C-alpha positions in Angstrom: 13.4 -13.7 -52.1 11.0 -14.7 -54.9 11.2 -18.4 -55.7 12.3 -19.7 -59.1 9.2 -20.5 -61.2 8.6 -23.5 -63.4 8.4 -21.1 -66.4 12.0 -20.2 -65.8 13.2 -23.8 -66.2 14.3 -25.2 -69.5 13.8 -28.9 -70.5 17.0 -30.8 -70.0 17.7 -31.2 -73.7 17.4 -27.4 -74.4 19.4 -26.7 -71.3 22.1 -29.2 -72.5 22.3 -27.3 -75.8 22.7 -24.0 -74.0 24.8 -25.2 -71.0 28.1 -24.0 -72.4 26.8 -20.4 -72.4 24.8 -20.6 -69.2 27.3 -22.4 -66.9 29.9 -19.6 -66.8 27.2 -17.2 -65.6 26.2 -19.5 -62.8 29.8 -20.1 -61.8 30.3 -16.3 -61.6 27.2 -16.0 -59.5 28.4 -18.7 -57.1 31.9 -17.3 -56.9 30.6 -14.0 -55.7 28.5 -15.6 -53.1 31.0 -18.1 -51.7 32.7 -17.7 -48.3 35.4 -20.2 -47.4 35.8 -20.9 -43.7 39.1 -21.7 -42.0 41.3 -24.2 -43.8 38.8 -24.5 -46.7 37.1 -27.6 -45.5 33.9 -25.7 -45.0 32.4 -23.3 -47.4 29.2 -21.3 -47.2 27.4 -20.6 -50.5 24.8 -17.8 -50.1 22.0 -18.8 -52.5 20.1 -16.6 -54.9 17.7 -17.2 -57.7 20.5 -17.7 -60.2 22.3 -20.4 -58.1 19.0 -22.2 -57.4 17.9 -22.2 -61.0 21.3 -23.5 -62.0 21.1 -26.4 -59.5 17.6 -27.4 -60.7 18.7 -27.3 -64.3 21.8 -29.4 -63.5 19.7 -32.0 -61.6 17.2 -32.2 -64.5 20.1 -32.7 -66.9 22.0 -35.2 -64.8 18.9 -37.3 -63.9 17.0 -36.7 -67.2 14.0 -35.4 -65.3 11.0 -34.8 -67.5 7.9 -35.5 -65.4 6.2 -32.3 -64.2 5.8 -33.6 -60.7 9.5 -34.4 -60.5 10.4 -31.0 -61.8 8.1 -29.3 -59.3 9.7 -31.4 -56.6 13.2 -30.2 -57.5 12.0 -26.6 -57.6 10.3 -26.9 -54.2 13.4 -28.5 -52.7 15.9 -26.0 -54.1 13.7 -23.0 -53.5 13.8 -23.7 -49.8 17.5 -22.7 -50.0 16.5 -19.1 -50.7 15.1 -18.4 -47.3 12.0 -16.5 -46.4 11.4 -12.8 -46.1 14.2 -11.2 -44.1 16.3 -14.3 -44.2 19.5 -15.4 -45.9 19.7 -18.9 -47.3 23.0 -20.7 -47.7 24.3 -24.1 -48.4 27.1 -25.6 -46.3 29.6 -27.4 -48.5 32.0 -29.8 -46.9 35.1 -30.6 -48.9 37.1 -33.5 -47.6 38.8 -35.5 -50.3 40.0 -38.4 -48.2 37.1 -40.9 -47.8 38.2 -42.2 -44.3 38.7 -38.7 -43.0 35.4 -37.6 -44.5 33.5 -40.5 -42.9 35.1 -39.8 -39.5 34.3 -36.0 -39.6 30.7 -36.5 -40.8 30.1 -39.0 -38.0 31.6 -36.5 -35.5 29.5 -33.6 -36.8 26.2 -35.5 -37.3 24.6 -33.8 -34.2 25.6 -30.3 -35.2 
């Protein structure tokens, strides 16, 4: 899948102004690509360019990223989630609300 390009990324101020319109589109894209496993503790999110672009924009907004090198770093990091030719990329989301249970499970799963 073609990586998200720098030219497709808005500065965090412009993104913040448009976020109310852009966020529902990203949430729809994520919902269509989400597979909940078992009891819901584990979820796979199959990434695409829309989900990756959204994550980069959210990181820039949250962390107020403006330096080009930092933006490129975010793009490089999140573009890796897309996978290469003939591959699927997905993110494993772990949803355990209880802090003690989460710590125990993550310690148990660390070698997976």
